N, C-alpha and C positions, 0 to 999 in steps of 0.2 A: 492525314491519321490513316489513309489507303484503302480505309474500306468504306461501306455505303451507311452506317451504324451516324447516329447522333448524337453531338456529345454540348454537354454544359462548360462553357470554358470560365474559370477562374481567375484572373490575374493573379500574380503574386512578383515578391520586389524580385524572386528568382525567376520567374518567367511564368509559367500560365502553367494550369491544371485543368484536365481535362477528365469530364466522366461520364460516360456512356449513361445514354438515358433508360438501358436497360436498368444498369445498377440504380439508379434513381425509383424507378419504378419496381425493381427489387426489394428497396428500404422502404417503401410505402408498405406493400406491401404484408412485407414483415411485421410492421409495425400493426397492420391494423387487423393481422388477424392476432394479436396477443390483447385484444380489446375484449373484455368481459361482455359476451350475450351475442357476439358474433360467431357463424358457425361454418363461415368458409367465404372463400373468394368466387365469383362468376365466371366462368369462360367465356373469352371476349375471341373473336376471331381475327386474327391480324393486330394482336399485342404482342409486346416483348414477354413482359409480365401477368400471368393470370390475374383478371381484372381490374389491370389498370391501364389509365391510358392519359399519356402526360402530353400539355401542350406547351411550349420552351419559347420564351423570347428575354429581349433585353432587362426587363425588368423582373423576371421571374419566373416560375413555374405554375401549372394550375395540374391538379393532379383530378382524376375521375377515378372514382374507386368502387366499382360494380360488387356486391357483398348479399350472402344471406345471413340473413337474424335467426336467434332460436329463438322461438317461440318462450315468451314470459316475460321476454326482455322489452324496456320500453324504445321501441325507436328512435324518437329522438334522443334520448339521452347516451342511446349507445353510437348515434350517428355523431354526435359534440363530441365522444372521446376518443372515436377514429380520427376526425378533426383534430383534434387536440394531440394525439401519440405521430400522426402521422408529421401532421407540419413541426412538431419537434423531431421529430426523428432527421426529417430531412434536415434542415437548419441546423442541426447542431453536428449534424453527421458531414455533412458537407458543405457548413457554409453560402448555400446560395438561400435566397429570398422562394418562400413559397407566399405567392399570392392568393390561390385557392385550392382549398381543399371538396370536393364535391362527393360526395354519398348520394349513390343508388340503390337502393335494399330492391333487391330484383324476388327475393320472395322471403316465408318464413320457414323454417327448418323445424323440424317436431322432434329430431333427436337430441 
């Protein structure tokens, strides 16, 4: 693959499909921000997509999301919706197994 990016590989009968971890992180972030009650993703140093860290191995991907929640929304309910949305998006769009979606709430937004 030539560059230093990490890729997840999905073997297929016609060959292999390689998907960049940056793509997976972008999919996860996009799915998360669509959930009602989230006000945005937090800035992380050394991360491909804003507010997302991936750990990939042969068994699948573990995703850590760092989010801000809107005031007035129940944090456990929003976090569970984020977990379901991200897991569904990654699995349906890539075919890769999602082992865990860990939601880290870094703050509450009053806007």
